[in-house]
C-alpha positions, 0 to 999 in steps of 0.5 A: 160595072160604071158608065164609061166616062166618055160616055157619062159626058156624051149623055150629058151634052145631049142632054144639055142640047137637048134642053136646050132645043126644048127651051129654043120653042119656048120663043123665037129663033133671035132669043134662042141665038142669044141665049145660045151659047150661055145655056149650054156653057151652063148646063154643060159645067155640069154632068148628067145622067141618063135618066135625065136626057131620057126624062126629057126626051119622054116629054114628046114635045119637042119639034123637029127642030129639038131633034136637028139643034140636039144632033147638031150639037153633039157633033160640035162638041164632040169633034164631029163624033157623035156616038150611039148609046150603048146598053147601059142607056135605060130607058124606062127612066123618067123624071120623079115629079110629076108634069103637067098635062097636055092640052089636046086638039080638041081642048081637053087634057088628056088625063085630068077632065077639067071640072065645072069653074066655080066662084067662091068669095072669100076663099083661096080656091086652088083648082091646080098648081105647079109646085114650088119644090127645093133641089135635091143636094145632089141636082147639080150633078144630076140635073133632074130639077133643069130637067123637070123644069124644062118638061113643065114649060114645055108643056106649059107652052103647047097649052098656051097655043091650043088656048091661044087658038080659042081665043075670042071672047077677051080684047087682046090683039095676040099677033105680035112678033116682038123677036128683036127685043128679047135680047132686052130681057136680062135686063132690069128696066124700071121706070120708077118715078116721074117720065120726064124726070130721070131719077139716080136708077139708070137702068131706064127705058124713059126715052121710049116712054117718052116716044110713046107719050109724044106720039099719043098726045099727037093722036089726042090732039094735045101739044109736049108742052101741055101734056103729062102721062106716063105707061101704066101696067095695065087699062085699070091703072089708067083709070084709076090714075084719071079719075084721082086727077079729077077727084084732086081737081074736085075734092068736094066733085060727085063721079057719074059713070055709065051703068055699062062702065069697067067695075074699076071706075066703081073700084076707084069710087070705093077706093077715093072715097068717092059719092058715085052715081050710076047712069043708065044707058040706051038699048047699045049700051050708050050713056043715056044723056037724058037720064044723066042731065036728070042726075046731075040738076040732082047735084047742080051745087057740087063739082061733076067728074065723069067717067065716058066710055069710047068703048063699054066692055060687054057690048063696046058701045061708045059715049057720043063725048060731043053730047056728054059736054053738052048736057054739063053745058046745059045743065049749068055746068061751065067748065071749070065745074067739070072734069071729064075723064076717057076710057079708052082702052080698047076703042080709044086707039080705034076709035082715030081710024073710024068715019063718023067716030065721036072725035077723042081729042083734048081740044075738047074740054077733056081731062084725061085718056087712058088706053091699054097697050096688050089690048089693040096693040099687042103686046106680051105683058099687060100695060097701058097710056095714061094722058092728062093735062099738065095743069092738072098734075101738078095737084097730085104730084110730090118730090121723092128725094129717095129717087131723086124724082118726082111722085105723081104716079099710081105705082112706084116700079114700073115695067121698064120693057113695055114702053120699048114694046109699044114703042117697037110696034108704034114705029112699025105698024105707024098711023096707016098699019093701024088703020088697016087693022082697025078695018080689017077688025070692022070688017070681021065682026060684021061677017061674023054679026051676019053669019050669026043672024043668018043661022038664026043666033040673035046678035047686035054689033053697035055702029062703031065696034069691033064687038059682037053680042049675042045669045049666051051659050047653054054649054059652059064647056062650050064657053070655057073651050072658046074663052067666051065674056058672058053676062046674064043672057048675051055673050060676046066676041071682039074681034081683034086684028089676030081673029082671021074669017077661018078662025070665026068661021071655026067657031061658028061652025062649031056653034051651031053644030052645039046649037042643034043639040041643046034644042033639039028635044024642044023642051028648050028654046032661044032666049029673048034678048031683046032686053038686052040687044034691042028687039031688032036685033032679036030672032027667038021666036016672038022676035022672029 
């Protein structure tokens, strides 16, 4: 006996309502409401069977919102006559394709144990993936593929929520709300070409991009008619562009960078076939200007291109820009023989709000500054800001007739959504808002360092930093759970605006509990990391 047409339609409508509700949990209500009518129309134009509905319901990922919206929409599409399903409703039906495992509260998967993370060079290692498969011929009729993808995305969202709760080792501000911008996600916004020259491609956000660039130019004290810049796809692109400008200004120049510099600086040297001199660092991670001077004197016949770190990757050290300039001048390098790029990926936006911090300003003889937009500012996609002097960009740019614009960027097509996200946050927070967040980060970083030392764990915090360095945990599973960045015997936590005291307490309590088991047999002792953070910060047996 077949399924009555009315029941069939109600099943399809309910499936659509639940699928929509599940998708609504992926993002905020602003976006959910904006796409509500469109999604329902698209899903309701196709009939469905009960197997699809059950496979969505059995995913067990729906929140109360999902059931509430499903019930409300069933009433709406049925004219207020929602009915229970009859005996033909099969609760054992499932989607044929597998769904990804769910990460539980303790950080483990329900069904699969994560293997040891291994770095293998030259091999394409598939740890796990969500396969792309062809839809069945009758998929528009059954809706199985739609249900499968809804289940995958629901479980992936749950994993993201769990991993976000235990995210401490990498400098990303996860505290943001861009619900108001969801209405723009239906547009392919591309800022190709020069931000200051409108091309033939009309779906762009240059007006937002230039507004953001003006804000940063004021921050770094450069007049609007004296700077050029653009919104990059990440901090690495900012370094690649800044060093490229330096290379174009001084084709025979030597690139100087401290050993603690970001790997993208040395990548730039390889890409541009530049001679690169690595300079040793102080124990803090700051460039050793005495060693820098010695390197300069060995190459006095060639111009100098210098990468200055406004926050190193591992220790969060800030190079003394004034001392670097003084060292150049004392070594006989006049301002027409050196180019300075400031890599401010994380701390470039924090330093202006820190008392006694070295000031990054174009009133000093620097050539460019870059920052990441997805780090301290907070953005759902990687992005950055690169600012240089107008006088330098002409040596790099060329006209492109196809674009009716000028090519002076590293990439061609550029994400047009990113400038809007940055513009939105800069307007909402302003200088005072960022100042409060910087103070909060520094205060919480000191709290973490003090608690680590009180617990007998070696730790260091640079004066101008929110990066807390401490002894590397002995358990790699613990490292992965809290997503810690490690190098040798040390690890670090980067305290960002979204890192609360409660989150730090959870981390500390878990670290202290686990640490007691790592060394309980007495066969192993906590490592001495005085060589990494200084004997005054090391509390190993030899330095207590």
